[in-house]
N, C-alpha and C positions, 0 to 999 in steps of 0.2 A: 753298546754301539761301537763298531770298529772305526779305526781312523789310521791314516797314513800321515807321517810328519817327517821333517828333515831338519838338520842343524849342521852348519859348516863352520869349522874352526880353521883359521889361518895359522898354521904352525910356524911359518917363517917369521911372522910378526907378533905371534902370541896374542891373537885377538879373534873375535868373531869375524866372519867374512861378510861384513855388511856391504850390500850393493851387488853381490854376485848374482848373475842371471842363472836361472834354473828352468829347465823344461821337463815336464812330466809327460811320458808317452805310455800308451797301452800297446803291448805287442800282440798282434793278431796271429791266429793259427796259420794263416797263409804267408807269414813273413812280413807283412806290411805293418805300419805303425799308425796309431791314431793319437794326435796331439790332444792332451787333456787340459794342460795349463802351461802358462809361462809366467814366471814371477821373478821378482827381485827380492833378495833376502833383506830382512830388516836390520836394525842396529845391533841385534843380538845374534845375527847370522841364521835366523829362522824364517820360515815362510809366513809368519804372521797368523798362524793357526793351522789347522789340519789341511793338507793338500787334497785329501779325499776323506769323506766320512759318511756314515750311514749308508743309504742306498747307492751312493756314487762309488763306494768301495766294493768292488766285486772280485770274486775269485779269478785269478789269471796272472799273466806275466806283465811286468811293467818295466820301464826304464826311466831313470832320472839322469839328465844330462846337465852337468855342472860346467859353466863357462869359466874355466880356471885362468887361462892366459889373459883374456880381457880384464878380468878382475885385478890380477897382479900388475898389468900395464897401467890401469887406472890409478893404482896406488903408487905409481912411480918406480916400480921394481924394474931394474935393467933386465930386459929379456932379449934373447936372440931373435932374429927374424923368424926362424922356425923354432918355436918353443919346444922344450922337451915334453911338457904336458900342456896341451891346448884345451881339450875338453876331457872330462871324466864321465864316461857313460857307465852307469851301474844298473845292471839287469837283476831283477829279483822277482820272486813269486809271492802272491798273496793266496794262501791256502784256506785261511779262515777269515772271512770278511767281518766277523765279529771281534777279531783281535786288534791289538794295537801294534802297528808296524812303524818303527822309528828307524830312519836311515841316516845316521850321522856320517859326515865326511871330515877327515882331518887331512889338510892339504897344504902343500908348498909348491913352488914352481918345479920341484924336482921329485916329489914323491906324494903318495896319498895312501890312506887306509880307511877302511870302513868296517862296519859290523852291524848286527841287528841290535839296536838299542832298546831302551825301555821307556 
């Protein structure tokens, strides 16, 4: 059974990004989006289980939107009025719905990186 998961690490503070808000969208062929989930990351910077699994994980294009600036502001990080990184939208494809797709994010107020995890 396939599944989609995420994990966010706060590289500025060296900890999981507990409390960060994340939105999962499905990208439609006509350019529109369909919101599938909104969640708050748990104490370990994870979604508390798969974001999608089984029949809900379908072949197609998706977007995870990570609310970075609000997370760092809530932690008390001094941020400019116009933050360098406000949100991180990550677009990715699910080609095999039976596979495991893990989307980790390493983030600070000034940089981020991602990859397909395991």
